[in-house]
DRENZA-393666 format. One record per residue (C-alpha): residue in three letters; x negated, y, z negated. Coordinates in steps of 0.1 Angstrom, whole numbers, padded with zeros to 4 digits, always signed. Layout:
<nodes>
+-----+-------+-------+-------+
!   r !    c1 !    c2 !    c3 !
+-----+-------+-------+-------+
! ALA !     X !     Y !     Z !
...
+-----+-------+-------+-------+
</nodes>
This chain:
<nodes>
+-----+-------+-------+-------+
!   r !    c1 !    c2 !    c3 !
+-----+-------+-------+-------+
! MET ! -0049 ! +0078 ! +0062 !
! THR ! -0045 ! +0060 ! +0029 !
! LEU ! -0015 ! +0042 ! +0016 !
! SER ! -0007 ! +0069 ! -0009 !
! ASP ! -0006 ! +0094 ! +0020 !
! CYS ! +0019 ! +0072 ! +0038 !
! VAL ! +0043 ! +0072 ! +0009 !
! LEU ! +0039 ! +0109 ! +0002 !
! GLY ! +0015 ! +0106 ! -0027 !
! CYS ! +0037 ! +0086 ! -0049 !
! LEU ! +0017 ! +0070 ! -0078 !
! VAL ! +0031 ! +0036 ! -0090 !
! THR ! +0027 ! +0023 ! -0125 !
! ILE ! +0030 ! -0014 ! -0130 !
! LEU ! +0056 ! -0017 ! -0157 !
! LEU ! +0055 ! -0048 ! -0180 !
! ALA ! +0092 ! -0057 ! -0179 !
! ALA ! +0109 ! -0090 ! -0186 !
! GLY ! +0121 ! -0092 ! -0150 !
! GLY ! +0087 ! -0084 ! -0135 !
! THR ! +0055 ! -0092 ! -0155 !
! VAL ! +0019 ! -0091 ! -0147 !
! ALA ! -0006 ! -0115 ! -0162 !
! SER ! -0016 ! -0108 ! -0198 !
! ALA ! -0043 ! -0123 ! -0220 !
! GLY ! -0019 ! -0150 ! -0232 !
! GLU ! -0010 ! -0161 ! -0197 !
! SER ! -0028 ! -0180 ! -0170 !
! LYS ! -0057 ! -0160 ! -0157 !
! ASP ! -0046 ! -0171 ! -0122 !
! LEU ! -0012 ! -0154 ! -0124 !
! LEU ! -0010 ! -0117 ! -0113 !
! LEU ! +0027 ! -0113 ! -0109 !
! SER ! +0060 ! -0132 ! -0116 !
! ASP ! +0090 ! -0110 ! -0107 !
! SER ! +0126 ! -0120 ! -0106 !
! LEU ! +0136 ! -0083 ! -0101 !
! GLU ! +0162 ! -0083 ! -0129 !
! GLN ! +0150 ! -0051 ! -0146 !
! GLY ! +0154 ! -0016 ! -0133 !
! GLU ! +0179 ! +0012 ! -0126 !
! THR ! +0179 ! +0025 ! -0091 !
! ILE ! +0150 ! +0002 ! -0081 !
! PRO ! +0133 ! -0027 ! -0099 !
! ASP ! +0105 ! -0018 ! -0124 !
! GLY ! +0071 ! -0016 ! -0108 !
! TRP ! +0083 ! -0013 ! -0072 !
! GLU ! +0084 ! +0015 ! -0047 !
! GLN ! +0100 ! +0018 ! -0012 !
! GLY ! +0083 ! +0029 ! +0019 !
! ALA ! +0090 ! +0060 ! +0039 !
! LYS ! +0125 ! +0070 ! +0047 !
! LEU ! +0133 ! +0060 ! +0083 !
! ASN ! +0162 ! +0065 ! +0106 !
! GLY ! +0182 ! +0033 ! +0109 !
! VAL ! +0167 ! +0017 ! +0077 !
! GLU ! +0184 ! +0011 ! +0044 !
! TYR ! +0165 ! +0001 ! +0013 !
! ILE ! +0188 ! -0018 ! -0011 !
! TYR ! +0183 ! -0029 ! -0047 !
! ASP ! +0210 ! -0056 ! -0045 !
! ARG ! +0226 ! -0063 ! -0079 !
! ASN ! +0249 ! -0090 ! -0066 !
! THR ! +0226 ! -0112 ! -0046 !
! GLY ! +0198 ! -0133 ! -0061 !
! SER ! +0182 ! -0166 ! -0055 !
! ASP ! +0181 ! -0174 ! -0092 !
! GLY ! +0193 ! -0144 ! -0112 !
! LYS ! +0217 ! -0117 ! -0100 !
! ARG ! +0194 ! -0092 ! -0082 !
! SER ! +0170 ! -0090 ! -0053 !
! LEU ! +0153 ! -0064 ! -0030 !
! SER ! +0167 ! -0060 ! +0005 !
! ILE ! +0160 ! -0041 ! +0037 !
! ARG ! +0187 ! -0036 ! +0063 !
! LYS ! +0174 ! -0022 ! +0097 !
! THR ! +0198 ! -0011 ! +0124 !
! ALA ! +0172 ! +0007 ! +0145 !
! GLN ! +0165 ! -0014 ! +0176 !
! ARG ! +0128 ! -0012 ! +0174 !
! TYR ! +0099 ! -0029 ! +0155 !
! PHE ! +0080 ! +0002 ! +0145 !
! PRO ! +0078 ! +0021 ! +0122 !
! ILE ! +0077 ! -0006 ! +0095 !
! ALA ! +0101 ! -0005 ! +0066 !
! ALA ! +0087 ! -0020 ! +0033 !
! TRP ! +0090 ! -0025 ! -0004 !
! TRP ! +0057 ! -0026 ! -0022 !
! ARG ! +0039 ! -0030 ! -0055 !
! ARG ! +0004 ! -0025 ! -0068 !
! LEU ! -0016 ! -0050 ! -0088 !
! ASP ! -0050 ! -0044 ! -0104 !
! HIS ! -0077 ! -0069 ! -0093 !
! THR ! -0107 ! -0079 ! -0114 !
! GLY ! -0130 ! -0109 ! -0113 !
! ASP ! -0143 ! -0129 ! -0084 !
! ALA ! -0114 ! -0150 ! -0072 !
! PRO ! -0119 ! -0156 ! -0034 !
! ALA ! -0083 ! -0158 ! -0024 !
! VAL ! -0048 ! -0148 ! -0035 !
! HIS ! -0014 ! -0166 ! -0030 !
! LEU ! +0020 ! -0150 ! -0025 !
! SER ! +0053 ! -0168 ! -0026 !
! ALA ! +0089 ! -0154 ! -0024 !
! GLN ! +0124 ! -0166 ! -0019 !
! VAL ! +0138 ! -0150 ! +0012 !
! LYS ! +0173 ! -0148 ! +0026 !
! ALA ! +0179 ! -0137 ! +0062 !
! ASP ! +0209 ! -0124 ! +0082 !
! LYS ! +0203 ! -0119 ! +0119 !
! ALA ! +0167 ! -0109 ! +0112 !
! THR ! +0142 ! -0105 ! +0140 !
! LYS ! +0108 ! -0099 ! +0123 !
! ALA ! +0098 ! -0096 ! +0086 !
! VAL ! +0065 ! -0102 ! +0069 !
! LEU ! +0050 ! -0109 ! +0035 !
! ASP ! +0019 ! -0088 ! +0033 !
! PHE ! -0011 ! -0080 ! +0012 !
! THR ! -0031 ! -0047 ! +0014 !
! PHE ! -0065 ! -0044 ! -0003 !
! ARG ! -0081 ! -0013 ! -0017 !
! ASP ! -0113 ! -0005 ! -0035 !
! ALA ! -0118 ! +0015 ! -0067 !
! GLY ! -0118 ! +0047 ! -0048 !
! LYS ! -0083 ! +0039 ! -0033 !
! ASN ! -0099 ! +0033 ! +0002 !
! ASP ! -0082 ! +0007 ! +0024 !
! LEU ! -0102 ! -0025 ! +0029 !
! GLY ! -0077 ! -0040 ! +0052 !
! HIS ! -0046 ! -0061 ! +0050 !
! ALA ! -0035 ! -0096 ! +0057 !
! TRP ! -0001 ! -0110 ! +0069 !
! VAL ! +0006 ! -0138 ! +0044 !
! LYS ! +0037 ! -0152 ! +0061 !
! TYR ! +0057 ! -0143 ! +0092 !
! ILE ! +0095 ! -0145 ! +0089 !
! ALA ! +0110 ! -0147 ! +0124 !
! PRO ! +0129 ! -0170 ! +0147 !
! GLU ! +0110 ! -0194 ! +0170 !
! GLN ! +0124 ! -0177 ! +0201 !
! THR ! +0118 ! -0140 ! +0204 !
! ASP ! +0152 ! -0134 ! +0220 !
! GLU ! +0170 ! -0149 ! +0190 !
! SER ! +0175 ! -0138 ! +0154 !
! LEU ! +0171 ! -0156 ! +0121 !
! THR ! +0199 ! -0164 ! +0096 !
! HIS ! +0194 ! -0187 ! +0066 !
! ASP ! +0202 ! -0189 ! +0029 !
! TRP ! +0174 ! -0187 ! +0003 !
! LYS ! +0142 ! -0203 ! +0014 !
! THR ! +0106 ! -0203 ! +0001 !
! TYR ! +0080 ! -0185 ! +0022 !
! GLU ! +0044 ! -0186 ! +0010 !
! GLY ! +0008 ! -0183 ! +0020 !
! THR ! -0028 ! -0177 ! +0008 !
! VAL ! -0053 ! -0152 ! +0022 !
! ALA ! -0089 ! -0142 ! +0014 !
! ILE ! -0097 ! -0112 ! -0009 !
! PRO ! -0122 ! -0088 ! +0007 !
! ALA ! -0153 ! -0079 ! -0012 !
! ASN ! -0150 ! -0048 ! -0035 !
! THR ! -0113 ! -0051 ! -0039 !
! ALA ! -0099 ! -0034 ! -0070 !
! GLU ! -0063 ! -0032 ! -0061 !
! ILE ! -0040 ! -0057 ! -0043 !
! ILE ! -0007 ! -0043 ! -0029 !
! VAL ! +0022 ! -0067 ! -0023 !
! GLY ! +0042 ! -0057 ! +0007 !
! LEU ! +0077 ! -0069 ! +0017 !
! GLN ! +0080 ! -0057 ! +0052 !
! MET ! +0107 ! -0054 ! +0079 !
! TYR ! +0098 ! -0049 ! +0115 !
! GLY ! +0128 ! -0056 ! +0138 !
! PRO ! +0166 ! -0051 ! +0132 !
! GLY ! +0186 ! -0073 ! +0109 !
! GLN ! +0186 ! -0078 ! +0071 !
! VAL ! +0164 ! -0097 ! +0047 !
! TRP ! +0165 ! -0102 ! +0009 !
! PHE ! +0134 ! -0110 ! -0013 !
! ASP ! +0135 ! -0125 ! -0048 !
! GLU ! +0113 ! -0146 ! -0072 !
! ILE ! +0081 ! -0130 ! -0061 !
! LYS ! +0050 ! -0147 ! -0075 !
! VAL ! +0013 ! -0137 ! -0070 !
! ARG ! -0016 ! -0158 ! -0082 !
! TYR ! -0052 ! -0163 ! -0075 !
! ALA ! -0064 ! -0193 ! -0054 !
! ASP ! -0097 ! -0211 ! -0051 !
! GLU ! -0098 ! -0209 ! -0013 !
! VAL ! -0077 ! -0202 ! +0018 !
! PRO ! -0062 ! -0235 ! +0032 !
! SER ! -0071 ! -0240 ! +0068 !
! GLU ! -0035 ! -0241 ! +0079 !
! GLU ! -0030 ! -0206 ! +0065 !
! LYS ! -0060 ! -0191 ! +0083 !
! SER ! -0043 ! -0192 ! +0116 !
! GLU ! -0011 ! -0174 ! +0106 !
! PRO ! -0001 ! -0153 ! +0136 !
! ALA ! +0004 ! -0116 ! +0133 !
! PRO ! +0037 ! -0100 ! +0144 !
! GLY ! +0036 ! -0096 ! +0182 !
! ALA ! +0003 ! -0114 ! +0185 !
! SER ! -0003 ! -0140 ! +0212 !
! ALA ! -0017 ! -0174 ! +0202 !
! SER ! -0033 ! -0176 ! +0236 !
! THR ! -0054 ! -0144 ! +0233 !
! ASP ! -0090 ! -0151 ! +0241 !
! LYS ! -0105 ! -0149 ! +0206 !
! SER ! -0140 ! -0151 ! +0219 !
! MET ! -0137 ! -0116 ! +0232 !
! LYS ! -0128 ! -0103 ! +0197 !
! SER ! -0159 ! -0119 ! +0182 !
! ARG ! -0183 ! -0100 ! +0204 !
! THR ! -0195 ! -0067 ! +0188 !
! ALA ! -0224 ! -0044 ! +0187 !
! ASP ! -0250 ! -0048 ! +0160 !
! GLU ! -0243 ! -0014 ! +0144 !
! GLU ! -0214 ! -0009 ! +0120 !
! PRO ! -0187 ! +0015 ! +0133 !
! VAL ! -0186 ! +0050 ! +0119 !
! GLU ! -0153 ! +0062 ! +0106 !
! TYR ! -0144 ! +0099 ! +0110 !
! GLU ! -0116 ! +0121 ! +0097 !
! ALA ! -0100 ! +0149 ! +0116 !
! ALA ! -0079 ! +0176 ! +0100 !
! VAL ! -0043 ! +0177 ! +0110 !
! GLY ! -0025 ! +0210 ! +0103 !
! SER ! -0007 ! +0196 ! +0072 !
! GLY ! -0007 ! +0162 ! +0056 !
! ALA ! -0033 ! +0135 ! +0056 !
! PRO ! -0063 ! +0136 ! +0080 !
! ALA ! -0064 ! +0115 ! +0111 !
! ARG ! -0088 ! +0086 ! +0110 !
! TYR ! -0107 ! +0072 ! +0139 !
! LEU ! -0138 ! +0051 ! +0148 !
! LEU ! -0161 ! +0064 ! +0174 !
! VAL ! -0183 ! +0047 ! +0201 !
! PRO ! -0205 ! +0076 ! +0212 !
! PRO ! -0223 ! +0078 ! +0246 !
! ALA ! -0256 ! +0059 ! +0249 !
! LYS ! -0285 ! +0079 ! +0235 !
! GLU ! -0302 ! +0079 ! +0269 !
! ALA ! -0271 ! +0089 ! +0288 !
! ALA ! -0273 ! +0123 ! +0304 !
! THR ! -0243 ! +0146 ! +0297 !
! PRO ! -0222 ! +0153 ! +0328 !
! GLU ! -0219 ! +0189 ! +0338 !
! ASN ! -0182 ! +0190 ! +0328 !
! GLY ! -0187 ! +0167 ! +0298 !
! PHE ! -0180 ! +0130 ! +0292 !
! PRO ! -0146 ! +0115 ! +0300 !
! LEU ! -0129 ! +0102 ! +0268 !
! VAL ! -0109 ! +0070 ! +0263 !
! LEU ! -0088 ! +0065 ! +0232 !
! VAL ! -0082 ! +0028 ! +0226 !
! MET ! -0051 ! +0023 ! +0205 !
! PRO ! -0046 ! -0014 ! +0196 !
! GLY ! -0012 ! -0031 ! +0191 !
! GLY ! -0003 ! -0051 ! +0160 !
! ASP ! -0010 ! -0030 ! +0129 !
! GLY ! -0035 ! -0007 ! +0148 !
! SER ! -0062 ! -0012 ! +0121 !
! ALA ! -0100 ! -0013 ! +0122 !
! ASP ! -0098 ! -0051 ! +0124 !
! PHE ! -0095 ! -0046 ! +0162 !
! HIS ! -0128 ! -0027 ! +0165 !
! PRO ! -0149 ! -0057 ! +0177 !
! PHE ! -0125 ! -0059 ! +0207 !
! VAL ! -0127 ! -0022 ! +0212 !
! ARG ! -0165 ! -0025 ! +0213 !
! PHE ! -0162 ! -0054 ! +0237 !
! ILE ! -0141 ! -0031 ! +0260 !
! SER ! -0166 ! -0003 ! +0257 !
! ASP ! -0197 ! -0024 ! +0263 !
! THR ! -0186 ! -0048 ! +0290 !
! VAL ! -0156 ! -0033 ! +0308 !
! LEU ! -0162 ! +0005 ! +0306 !
! HIS ! -0200 ! +0000 ! +0309 !
! GLU ! -0207 ! +0030 ! +0286 !
! LYS ! -0194 ! +0055 ! +0312 !
! TYR ! -0170 ! +0070 ! +0286 !
! VAL ! -0170 ! +0082 ! +0251 !
! VAL ! -0146 ! +0057 ! +0234 !
! ALA ! -0127 ! +0063 ! +0202 !
! GLN ! -0103 ! +0041 ! +0183 !
! PRO ! -0077 ! +0061 ! +0164 !
! LEU ! -0065 ! +0042 ! +0133 !
! ALA ! -0028 ! +0037 ! +0125 !
! PRO ! -0015 ! +0045 ! +0091 !
! SER ! -0014 ! +0015 ! +0068 !
! TRP ! +0024 ! +0013 ! +0064 !
! VAL ! +0040 ! +0030 ! +0093 !
! VAL ! +0023 ! +0019 ! +0125 !
! TRP ! +0020 ! +0046 ! +0152 !
! PRO ! +0048 ! +0069 ! +0140 !
! THR ! +0061 ! +0094 ! +0166 !
! LYS ! +0079 ! +0128 ! +0161 !
! ASN ! +0111 ! +0110 ! +0170 !
! SER ! +0107 ! +0082 ! +0146 !
! ILE ! +0097 ! +0098 ! +0113 !
! ASP ! +0096 ! +0134 ! +0101 !
! ARG ! +0075 ! +0132 ! +0069 !
! MET ! +0042 ! +0119 ! +0082 !
! THR ! +0016 ! +0129 ! +0107 !
! SER ! +0029 ! +0119 ! +0141 !
! THR ! +0007 ! +0100 ! +0166 !
! GLU ! +0012 ! +0129 ! +0190 !
! ASP ! -0005 ! +0153 ! +0165 !
! LEU ! -0030 ! +0126 ! +0154 !
! LEU ! -0043 ! +0123 ! +0190 !
! LYS ! -0047 ! +0160 ! +0194 !
! ALA ! -0067 ! +0162 ! +0162 !
! VAL ! -0089 ! +0133 ! +0171 !
! ILE ! -0097 ! +0147 ! +0205 !
! ASP ! -0105 ! +0181 ! +0191 !
! ASP ! -0128 ! +0166 ! +0164 !
! ILE ! -0146 ! +0145 ! +0190 !
! ALA ! -0151 ! +0176 ! +0212 !
! SER ! -0168 ! +0192 ! +0183 !
! LYS ! -0194 ! +0164 ! +0183 !
! HIS ! -0198 ! +0157 ! +0220 !
! LYS ! -0192 ! +0176 ! +0252 !
! ILE ! -0158 ! +0162 ! +0265 !
! ASP ! -0142 ! +0168 ! +0298 !
! ARG ! -0106 ! +0177 ! +0287 !
! SER ! -0092 ! +0169 ! +0322 !
! ARG ! -0104 ! +0133 ! +0318 !
! VAL ! -0089 ! +0121 ! +0285 !
! TYR ! -0071 ! +0088 ! +0288 !
! ALA ! -0053 ! +0064 ! +0264 !
! VAL ! -0056 ! +0026 ! +0265 !
! CYS ! -0028 ! +0010 ! +0245 !
! TRP ! -0008 ! -0022 ! +0242 !
! SER ! +0022 ! -0037 ! +0224 !
! SER ! +0031 ! -0016 ! +0193 !
! SER ! +0011 ! +0015 ! +0203 !
! GLY ! +0028 ! +0018 ! +0237 !
! PRO ! +0059 ! +0038 ! +0225 !
! ALA ! +0036 ! +0063 ! +0207 !
! VAL ! +0014 ! +0068 ! +0238 !
! TYR ! +0045 ! +0072 ! +0260 !
! ALA ! +0057 ! +0099 ! +0235 !
! SER ! +0023 ! +0116 ! +0236 !
! LEU ! +0020 ! +0115 ! +0274 !
! LEU ! +0055 ! +0129 ! +0278 !
! GLN ! +0049 ! +0160 ! +0257 !
! LYS ! +0052 ! +0192 ! +0278 !
! GLU ! +0016 ! +0200 ! +0268 !
! SER ! -0002 ! +0167 ! +0263 !
! PRO ! -0039 ! +0163 ! +0258 !
! LEU ! -0038 ! +0131 ! +0279 !
! ALA ! -0044 ! +0131 ! +0316 !
! GLY ! -0032 ! +0095 ! +0319 !
! ALA ! -0028 ! +0062 ! +0302 !
! LEU ! -0030 ! +0024 ! +0306 !
! ILE ! +0001 ! +0010 ! +0288 !
! ALA ! +0000 ! -0028 ! +0286 !
! MET ! +0026 ! -0053 ! +0274 !
! SER ! +0048 ! -0028 ! +0256 !
! VAL ! +0084 ! -0016 ! +0256 !
! PHE ! +0099 ! +0014 ! +0273 !
! LYS ! +0129 ! +0031 ! +0258 !
! PRO ! +0135 ! +0065 ! +0275 !
! ASP ! +0163 ! +0075 ! +0252 !
! GLN ! +0138 ! +0077 ! +0224 !
! LEU ! +0113 ! +0097 ! +0245 !
! PRO ! +0108 ! +0132 ! +0259 !
! PRO ! +0118 ! +0136 ! +0295 !
! VAL ! +0098 ! +0116 ! +0320 !
! LYS ! +0094 ! +0146 ! +0342 !
! ASN ! +0071 ! +0162 ! +0316 !
! ALA ! +0044 ! +0138 ! +0328 !
! ALA ! +0041 ! +0155 ! +0362 !
! GLY ! +0004 ! +0158 ! +0371 !
! ARG ! -0005 ! +0129 ! +0349 !
! LYS ! -0009 ! +0092 ! +0357 !
! VAL ! +0004 ! +0060 ! +0342 !
! TYR ! -0010 ! +0025 ! +0348 !
! LEU ! +0013 ! -0003 ! +0336 !
! LEU ! +0001 ! -0038 ! +0329 !
! HIS ! +0025 ! -0065 ! +0320 !
! SER ! +0030 ! -0103 ! +0323 !
! PRO ! +0063 ! -0115 ! +0338 !
! ASN ! +0061 ! -0143 ! +0313 !
! ASP ! +0061 ! -0119 ! +0283 !
! GLN ! +0086 ! -0132 ! +0257 !
! VAL ! +0078 ! -0104 ! +0231 !
! CYS ! +0082 ! -0072 ! +0252 !
! PRO ! +0104 ! -0080 ! +0283 !
! TYR ! +0089 ! -0075 ! +0317 !
! TRP ! +0119 ! -0056 ! +0330 !
! MET ! +0110 ! -0027 ! +0307 !
! ALA ! +0077 ! -0022 ! +0326 !
! GLU ! +0097 ! -0023 ! +0359 !
! LYS ! +0121 ! +0003 ! +0345 !
! ALA ! +0092 ! +0025 ! +0334 !
! ARG ! +0077 ! +0023 ! +0369 !
! ASP ! +0110 ! +0032 ! +0385 !
! GLU ! +0117 ! +0061 ! +0362 !
! PHE ! +0082 ! +0076 ! +0367 !
! GLN ! +0085 ! +0072 ! +0405 !
! LYS ! +0118 ! +0090 ! +0405 !
! ALA ! +0102 ! +0119 ! +0386 !
! GLY ! +0073 ! +0121 ! +0410 !
! VAL ! +0048 ! +0109 ! +0385 !
! ALA ! +0018 ! +0088 ! +0397 !
! VAL ! +0024 ! +0053 ! +0384 !
! ARG ! +0011 ! +0018 ! +0392 !
! LEU ! +0024 ! -0015 ! +0378 !
! GLU ! +0001 ! -0046 ! +0378 !
! THR ! +0009 ! -0081 ! +0365 !
! TYR ! -0010 ! -0109 ! +0350 !
! LYS ! -0002 ! -0145 ! +0340 !
! GLY ! +0002 ! -0160 ! +0306 !
! GLY ! +0026 ! -0140 ! +0285 !
! HIS ! +0021 ! -0114 ! +0257 !
! GLY ! -0015 ! -0108 ! +0247 !
! TRP ! -0049 ! -0103 ! +0264 !
! GLN ! -0052 ! -0135 ! +0284 !
! SER ! -0083 ! -0146 ! +0301 !
! GLY ! -0089 ! -0123 ! +0331 !
! SER ! -0063 ! -0097 ! +0320 !
! VAL ! -0089 ! -0076 ! +0302 !
! SER ! -0106 ! -0069 ! +0336 !
! HIS ! -0076 ! -0047 ! +0344 !
! ILE ! -0088 ! -0022 ! +0318 !
! GLY ! -0118 ! -0012 ! +0340 !
! LYS ! -0096 ! -0012 ! +0371 !
! ALA ! -0070 ! +0010 ! +0354 !
! LEU ! -0096 ! +0035 ! +0342 !
! GLU ! -0111 ! +0037 ! +0377 !
! TRP ! -0076 ! +0044 ! +0392 !
! LEU ! -0067 ! +0069 ! +0365 !
! ASP ! -0101 ! +0087 ! +0368 !
! GLU ! -0106 ! +0087 ! +0405 !
! ASN ! -0071 ! +0093 ! +0418 !
! ALA ! -0057 ! +0118 ! +0393 !
! ASP ! -0041 ! +0140 ! +0420 !
! THR ! -0025 ! +0112 ! +0441 !
! PRO ! +0011 ! +0102 ! +0432 !
+-----+-------+-------+-------+
</nodes>
C-alpha cells in the first residue's frame, strides 16, 4: 500500500510561501525546507494531515510557537500506540546527496511517544522505506514527557533511486506535542551516533546478528486485491523447489513484525523460515501500510483493515500454492499483536491459531474472546518487559481459558524484544499450534 493510498489519494503541492520555503536557485543547495509554519488558513501551506482517527486531534495552533505565533500539534487521547497520527510534507529530491538532516523545535505535554520521520519514494511513487530520525519519549516507559520548546534533530541515509522525501511529524502514544521551525537539509554522511537511533518499541538488546542473516535471493513482493481500496502487499517465502506438496496442502505461516511492520524486517523473517521453521511451511510477510501500522476494523474506518488484508493475502497465496486452510497461523509481536488478536477473534477467521509475543491485550477494543473457540493462542512474553506490561499477557491467558479457548503462556528473560534464545520459542509455538489444534 503506498503513502497516497494511506491518506485517501490526497496529492500535496509544495507551496512556496514565506512561512515555509523550499530551496531555490538562489539558496544553499543543501537546504530543502525551512518552515516556521506561519502561512496558511486551516492548515499551513504545503502540509497535510494523516488519516482521521478516533481519539486524535490535528491542530494548527495559531497561539503557540517557538519563534513566531504558530505551530503544528497532535493531541491523542486514545490509550494506544497504533494507528499512528501524523502531519507530513513532500519534498522533491534530486542529486546524489548521501544523507538528509531534519531538525525541529518540539514542545511536549504528557507525551508518551512521538517521532520525527522520513519516508523515501522513487519516481514511480513506490515506497523505498523510511527512517526514524529522532525518537521523542520519556526515559522510562511508564512515564510521560513534558517540556517547553526543545530542539530535536538527526541525520539518516537516503536510499538509492529516491525522488521524493516525505517529512513526517508522528504521534504514537497519548499526550500532546507541538512542532515548529522545521528544517531539512542535505548532509555529507550519517554521523555514527545517529545510526543507532532506536525505533519506537524496539529493544536495544535484540540480537542483531539474527537480522543480518538472509537468503541469497531477493524477496518477491506481491499484491492481493482487497474488495475496495488499495491492494494488500506481502513478501512470500515459497516452499523449497524439491519439497513434495502434502496431500492437504502446505501449512501457511503469516509473520507480522512489530515496529512499523515494513519490509526492513524481511531478513529476520527469512531467518525464522530457514532456521526455525525448517522450510516446513509456506511463509509470508504481510506489509503494514506506511502511515497507519496494522489498522483494525475498530481503529480506523477508511482504510483496508488488517483483518481484510490477511484474508486477501491468504487467498492470493492459495492461488499460487496448495495451502491447507485448516493450518494457517500468524506469528506476530509488539505493534502487530492487537491486529492479530482482532483477526483471530472474528466469528469467521482465516486463522487457526497465532503466536502473539510481547504485545498488549485490550479486550474492550476487540471482538468477544469466545469467538476464538476451536482456535489456539500461544503467548510469549518477558516478565521484564517495560514496553508492553507482562500482566496483559496473563490477562489474555486468563480470558481465553475462561472462554474455553486453547491457550499457552511461555516466558523468557531479558525484556521487550527478541532476546537470545527467545526466537527458539517460535518453532515450539508452531509445533504446539499445529499438532494440538483440538486440545484446549
